[in-house]
C-alpha atoms as one frame of an Amber mdcrd trajectory, in Angstrom:
protein
  11.455  -7.063  20.681   8.850  -4.599  21.956   6.888  -2.312  19.603   8.867
   0.733  20.761  12.130  -1.087  19.909  10.986  -1.991  16.404  12.887   0.035
  13.774   9.723   1.449  12.189   8.477   2.724  15.584  11.862   4.319  16.248
  11.714   6.066  12.875   8.121   7.174  13.553   9.192   8.601  16.912  12.053
  10.595  15.371   9.798  12.090  12.699   7.000  12.675  15.229   9.417  14.511
  17.502  10.562  16.770  14.644   6.934  17.624  13.901   6.110  18.329  17.544
   9.275  20.414  17.941   8.381  22.423  14.836  11.470  21.381  12.879   9.007
  20.064  10.286   6.356  22.728   9.806   2.693  22.457   8.907   2.223  21.656
   5.232   5.924  20.893   4.707   6.667  18.176   2.181   8.772  15.266   3.381
  11.618  13.984   1.204  10.906  11.143  -1.203  10.547   7.844   0.640  13.750
   6.409  -0.815  15.733   9.495   0.253  14.098   9.628   3.693  14.722   5.928
   4.237  18.404   6.421   3.372  18.762   9.360   5.778  17.054   7.333   8.533
  19.226   4.304   7.847  16.326   1.914   7.246  14.729   0.101   4.328  11.961
   1.688   2.268   9.568  -0.935   3.663  10.420   0.018   7.239  10.019   3.694
   6.458   6.643   2.968   4.868   5.421   1.358   8.093   6.613   4.410  10.062
   4.744   6.770   7.739   1.615   4.621   7.944   1.763   4.918  11.739   2.149
   8.704  11.600  -0.729   9.002   9.143  -3.018   7.016  11.465  -2.012   9.367
  14.300  -2.851  12.427  12.184   0.657  13.880  11.890   1.013  13.521   8.116
  -1.092  13.250   4.974  -0.261  11.602   1.673  -1.363  12.272  -1.896  -0.092
  11.778  -5.420   2.086  14.837  -4.860   3.893  13.277  -1.906   3.823  13.132
   1.890   3.186  16.297   3.897   3.010  17.366   7.517  -0.677  17.814   8.277
  -1.950  21.377   8.336  -2.704  22.300  11.960  -2.371  18.649  13.085  -4.887
  17.947  15.831  -2.220  16.694  18.220  -0.568  18.181  21.291   2.645  17.187
  23.042   2.212  15.074  26.136   3.844  16.104  29.398   6.597  13.622  28.586
   7.096  15.230  25.167   7.413  18.724  26.649   9.687  17.637  29.486  12.063
  15.690  27.256  12.042  18.573  24.780  13.222  21.127  27.342  15.911  18.743
  28.586  16.948  18.008  25.003  16.753  21.474  23.442  16.663  23.906  26.380
  13.105  25.040  25.619   9.686  23.637  26.426   8.346  25.242  23.242   8.162
  23.900  19.711   9.322  26.017  16.782   6.706  28.703  16.122   5.012  28.203
  19.488   4.684  31.094  21.940   4.478  31.196  25.727   3.083  33.893  27.999
   3.584  33.663  31.768   0.816  35.544  33.579   1.733  34.711  37.187   4.977
  33.855  38.992   4.697  34.048  42.774   5.465  32.572  46.175   2.227  31.533
  47.866   0.821  29.261  50.536  -0.448  26.305  48.493  -3.742  24.434  48.645
  -3.676  21.453  50.993  -3.342  18.851  48.233  -0.281  20.641  46.777   1.273
  20.969  50.248   0.869  17.223  50.718   2.465  16.470  47.347   5.546  18.463
  48.340   5.462  17.166  51.930   5.339  20.716  53.350   4.832  21.862  56.909
   2.047  24.217  57.956   2.741  27.718  56.633   5.358  26.673  54.053   5.183
  28.300  50.639   5.666  27.114  47.079   6.371  28.776  43.747   3.280  28.932
  41.534   3.543  29.797  37.838   0.628  30.158  35.431   1.265  30.272  31.682
  -0.350  29.545  28.365   0.909  28.517  24.968  -0.228  29.384  21.476   0.580
  28.952  17.839  -0.468  31.693  15.465  -3.888  32.872  16.581  -4.713  29.619
  18.372  -4.346  28.985  22.093  -2.988  25.483  22.557  -2.798  25.041  26.332
  -3.153  26.560  29.807  -0.737  25.444  32.522  -0.089  25.946  36.240   3.205
  24.560  37.573   4.355  24.386  41.197   7.882  24.079  42.643   9.512  23.974
  46.112   9.986  27.528  47.395  13.716  27.110  48.045  14.299  26.530  44.324
  13.714  30.271  43.779  16.959  31.106  45.600  18.946  29.114  43.033  16.704
  29.882  40.053  15.377  33.460  40.413  13.712  33.123  36.984  11.034  31.082
  38.752   9.597  34.349  40.054   9.865  36.147  36.720   7.328  36.373  33.903
  10.047  37.034  31.332   9.444  35.361  27.975  13.177  34.894  27.443  13.959
  32.704  30.461  10.650  30.905  31.019  10.807  28.175  28.332  13.927  26.650
  29.894  12.955  26.783  33.584  13.029  23.031  34.189  16.514  22.673  32.704
  17.737  25.596  34.824  16.340  23.936  37.959  18.238  20.728  37.290  21.452
  22.598  36.521  21.217  24.882  39.580  20.047  22.346  42.173  21.778  19.180
  41.018  18.417  17.396  41.160  17.562  15.049  38.298  14.080  13.907  37.318
  13.909  10.122  37.496  10.158   9.459  37.511   6.924  11.012  36.360   3.199
  10.359  36.314   0.329  11.863  34.305  -3.382  11.783  35.130  -5.800  12.911
  32.404  -9.558  13.325  32.198 -12.202  15.134  30.180 -14.385  17.815  31.750
 -15.988  21.217  31.118 -13.970  24.452  31.055 -14.494  26.905  33.908 -14.493
  30.680  33.353 -10.710  31.088  33.789  -9.853  28.215  31.474 -12.379  29.262
  28.851 -11.004  32.813  28.837  -7.393  31.732  28.322  -8.188  29.095  25.702
 -10.666  31.234  23.775 -13.575  28.869  24.461 -17.078  29.273  25.803 -17.613
  28.492  29.486 -18.581  24.848  29.796 -16.887  23.802  26.553 -15.305  20.322
  26.723 -11.573  20.271  27.451  -8.886  17.691  28.107  -7.452  18.292  31.586
  -4.483  16.701  33.261  -1.894  16.816  36.002   1.686  15.593  36.123   4.242
  14.960  38.857   8.003  14.777  38.325  10.251  13.534  41.091  13.554  12.065
  42.210  14.550  10.278  45.411  14.404  13.589  47.325  10.797  14.337  46.444
   8.653  16.188  43.914  10.540  18.604  41.636   7.569  19.862  39.614   3.827
  19.434  39.861   1.732  20.698  36.984  -1.931  21.071  36.074  -2.977  21.796
  32.501  -5.865  21.811  30.075  -6.179  21.674  26.292  -9.017  22.309  23.840
 -10.891  19.075  23.170  -9.978  19.198  19.461  -6.414  18.204  20.376  -5.292
  14.641  21.031  -2.364  13.509  23.195  -0.485  10.270  22.523   1.861   8.232
  24.713   4.247   5.359  24.257   5.057   3.008  27.104   6.744  -0.281  27.918
   5.673  -3.259  30.032   9.200  -4.588  30.525   9.281  -3.633  34.214   5.963
  -5.381  34.987   6.501  -8.860  36.483   4.494 -11.720  35.024   1.830 -13.317
  37.179   2.910 -16.616  38.650
């Protein structure tokens, strides 16, 4: 049994997902352990291990008064979290999170983006820039790129509307029949440039966590994204080694 298959890790993932989605809000008290264990269908001991894991990750705090969702937990959803959320719920946003799209356009891409999408000279792509926030805090700045022909099936790609934007990826899959089968993230720390600092409310040169993701199927890249987060936020991933062959 792998760690991710262990019952306590499965319980931790379900609770973690509810926190990231906003179904469990900051400062909210969790049910008593016996009641929560019953609703999760596990023993109190298994639930205790799950809560210990979430406390180590910074999602919850415990005291004599009970277990609570951490106030302003210093965690951010990974690309995988956001992508599975929009496919699961129809929105890339957590409860209480806002999204503002500042740019939605057809442009000739930089060379590295053209190569990712296997484009010919002069071909265009859809470029969307947007940022997220929660309350008065900016939580992320994103630029996502899509094949230009997607815009014919999903005109919302060229709209900055707040209503349609959170579910763009789901709309693409529904309209094109394409299905994401693989993804990759690359993450590194660096200093914020003027654009990033302005959107995130930071000083120029402040440390940020920057990343890029690619989502694809057997026909090619469906979405390429670049993003950055304030350095106070942490991103966590789970993964499996089942597909890795053992050395002979």
